[in-house]
N, C-alpha and C positions, 0 to 999 in steps of 0.2 A: 599259852603253850599247854600241851597236854602230855602227860607221861603215861605210856602204855606198858603193862606188864602181862605177859602171857604165862599160862600155866596149864597143866593137864597132859603134857606130852609123856611119852614113855615107850616101853617095849610091849608089843602085842602080837599075837599070832594072827595069821591071815584069817579073815572072816570075823575077826573081833571088832570091838568098838572102843572109841575114846571120845571124850568131850573136852575140847580145849576152851579155855576162858581167857578173855582179855579184859583186864581191869584198867580203867582209866582214872586218872586223877589230875587235878589242876583246873579242869573246866568241865562243864556239863556235857555229857556225851551226846545229847540231842543236837548239838551244834554240828556234828560230824557224820558224814557218810563213812561207814566202816567196812573194812574188807579183810579177808585172809589171803595171804600169799604163801607160797612155799618154794623152797630151793633145795634141790637134790644135789649131791656132790657132782661137780663137773657140769652142772646145768645152770641155765639162767633162772632167775626168780620168775615165777609164774603166778598169775591170778587164779585163785581157787573159788572164792565166793565173795559177794558184796551185798550189803544191805543198806537201804536208804535210811535217812535220819529217823523216820517214823516207824520203820520196819515194814512199811507197806509194799515195798518193792525189793525183790532179790534177784541176784544173778549168780549162775553157777557155770563153771567150766564144764565142758562136755564130759571130761574124764571123771567127774565126781557127781554128776547129776543122778538123782535117785538114791545116792548113798550118803551124801553130806547134807546137813541142814544148818544154815546160818540163822542166828536169832540175836535179839538184843533186849536188854532190860535197862532202859534209860534211867529208871529210878535207882538202880544199883550201879549205874555207870559201867556196865559190863556187856561184852559181846561174847557169844558162844559159837562154837563150831562142833556140832555133833557129827561124828564120823562113824559110819556103820559099814559093815562088809569090807573091811580094810583089806588092801592088797599090798604085796611087797613093793609095787611101784608107787605107793603112797608115801614111802619112806622119804623123809625130807625134814628140814628145819621149817617150821611154820611160823609166819610172822603176821602180826596184827598191824593194820594200817588205818589211820584216821585222816580223812580229808575234810577240811573246813567247807561246809556247804555254801558259805558266803564268799570266802576267800579261798578259791580252789587251789591256789598256789601254796597254801599252808597245809603241809603234809607231815605226818608224824608216824614213826615206826616203833614197834616194840623190839625187844632184844632177841626174840625168837624162842621157840621151844621145840626140842627134838622129838620126832615121831619115827619109830622104827617098827616096821611090820615084818615079822619073820615068816618064812614059807613053811 
C-alpha cells in the first residue's frame, strides 16, 4: 500500500502559478503510474494529467495543455504538477492518484489540496 500526501495548494490570482507536490510513502513510487485529478464544487472529478512510471510518457487534459506540466522524481518519491497561467476555472480540489503498473486494480488517492484562483 502507498500513502499519498498532496501539498502546495493555495490562493493565487489569475495568471499566476502554483506547484503542487504529491509525496508518496510505503512503497517505491516507480511501481506506479501517477496522475493528478481535480474536482470543482458541484462537478465530477476529472483527470488533469498523468505520467508513466518512468516519466517517459505524459498525458494532459485539453483544458490544461500548454499551461500545466506533470513531472516525477522517483528518487524522492514525489510527483509534481506545475501550474502556470492559472484561470478561475482551475479552482478545485486537486488529488494525486497512484495506479500500480502491475496490478492496475490497485489504486490509491491522496486527501487533496485546495487551489483557488481569483479573477
